[in-house]
C-alpha positions in Angstrom: 9.8 -64.2 -19.1 6.2 -64.6 -17.9 7.6 -64.8 -14.3 9.4 -61.5 -14.9 6.1 -59.9 -16.1 4.3 -61.3 -13.1 6.9 -59.7 -10.7 6.6 -56.4 -12.5 2.8 -56.5 -12.2 3.0 -57.3 -8.5 5.5 -54.4 -8.1 3.1 -52.1 -10.0 0.3 -53.1 -7.7 2.4 -52.4 -4.6 3.5 -49.1 -6.1 -0.1 -48.4 -6.9 -1.1 -48.9 -3.3 1.8 -46.7 -2.2 0.9 -44.3 -4.9 -2.6 -44.0 -3.6 -1.1 -43.2 -0.2 0.9 -40.4 -1.9 -2.3 -39.1 -3.4 -3.9 -39.0 0.0 -0.9 -37.1 1.3 -1.1 -34.5 -1.5 -4.3 -32.9 -0.3 -2.7 -32.3 3.1 0.2 -30.6 1.5 -2.2 -28.4 -0.5 -4.1 -27.5 2.6 -0.8 -26.5 4.3 0.0 -24.5 1.2 -3.3 -22.7 1.5 -2.5 -21.7 5.0 0.7 -20.1 4.1 -1.0 -18.4 1.1 -3.5 -17.0 3.5 -0.8 -15.1 5.3 0.5 -13.8 2.0 -3.0 -12.8 1.0 -3.4 -10.8 4.2 -0.1 -9.0 3.5 -1.1 -8.2 -0.1 -4.5 -7.1 1.0 -2.9 -4.7 3.5 -0.7 -3.3 0.7 -3.8 -2.9 -1.5 -5.7 -1.2 1.2 -2.7 1.1 1.8 -2.4 1.8 -1.9 -6.1 2.7 -2.1 -5.7 4.9 1.0 -2.8 6.7 -0.6 -4.6 7.2 -3.9 -7.7 8.5 -2.1 -5.9 10.8 0.4 -2.8 12.3 -1.1 -3.5 14.5 -4.2 0.0 15.9 -4.7 3.0 17.3 -2.9 3.1 21.1 -2.7 6.2 22.5 -4.3 6.6 26.2 -3.3 9.2 28.4 -1.7 7.5 28.2 1.7 7.1 24.5 1.5 10.7 24.0 0.6 11.8 26.1 3.6 9.8 23.9 5.9 11.7 20.8 4.6 14.7 22.0 6.6 12.8 21.5 9.9 11.3 18.1 8.8 7.9 19.4 7.7 6.5 18.5 4.4 3.4 19.9 2.7 0.9 17.9 0.7 -2.4 18.7 -1.0 -4.9 16.2 0.3 -8.5 15.2 -0.4 -11.1 17.4 1.3 -12.9 14.5 3.1 -9.9 12.9 4.8 -8.8 13.4 8.4 -5.4 13.6 10.2 -5.1 9.9 11.0 -5.7 8.9 7.4 -3.1 11.5 6.2 -0.6 10.1 8.6 -1.2 6.5 7.5 -1.0 7.4 3.9 2.3 9.3 4.3 3.7 6.4 6.4 2.6 3.8 3.8 3.9 5.8 0.8 7.2 7.1 2.0 8.0 4.8 4.9 8.7 7.5 7.5 7.5 8.0 11.1 4.9 10.8 11.2 4.9 12.8 14.5 2.3 15.4 13.8 -0.2 16.5 11.1 -1.5 20.1 10.7 -4.4 20.7 8.3 -5.1 24.0 6.4 -8.4 24.5 4.6 -8.6 27.1 1.9 -12.2 28.0 0.9 -13.1 28.7 -2.8 -12.8 32.4 -3.7 -14.7 34.2 -6.4 -12.8 36.2 -9.0 -13.6 38.3 -12.0 -11.7 38.5 -15.3 -13.0 41.3 -17.3 -16.8 40.6 -17.7 -16.6 36.9 -16.7 -17.1 35.9 -13.1 -15.2 32.8 -12.0 -14.2 30.9 -8.9 -10.9 29.5 -7.7 -11.2 26.1 -6.3 -10.7 25.5 -2.7 -8.2 23.0 -1.4 -7.0 21.3 1.7 -3.3 21.1 2.6 -1.6 19.0 5.2 1.7 20.0 6.9 3.3 16.7 8.0 6.0 16.7 10.6 8.2 13.6 10.5 10.8 12.2 12.9 14.2 13.9 12.9 16.9 12.1 10.9 14.4 10.9 8.3 13.6 12.5 5.0 11.3 12.2 2.0 13.5 11.7 -1.1 11.0 13.4 -3.3 11.9 16.8 -1.8 15.7 16.2 -1.4 18.1 17.4 -4.0 
């Protein structure tokens, strides 16, 4: 029986040596895993940047009779932030709806003063963007 225990101890020592080799291999696997996670992080960072861009740029879609008539010719109207430009609007619409943007037209409406009885007030100004998308594509928010 003691011989059997001695053999098991020798095997354990041998396994321990090979086990230490396995432990040395594990950090390499972890490093390889980090490399692949780096790619995933880049993709998720891009999605976060796009989400931040969309939140910052697009305020709301404009739903009016005129805007709905423009949908027939692949033009969609959005209210956008006052400090954004055409490139940012195109990127935000592409990221949010997954369509190809051909052209962006911007309309600025300045604030107007109004009176209601004795009280003077002011309507807020806004900025609208008319986005033309590639024919054959549509934004499902506006389709019936």
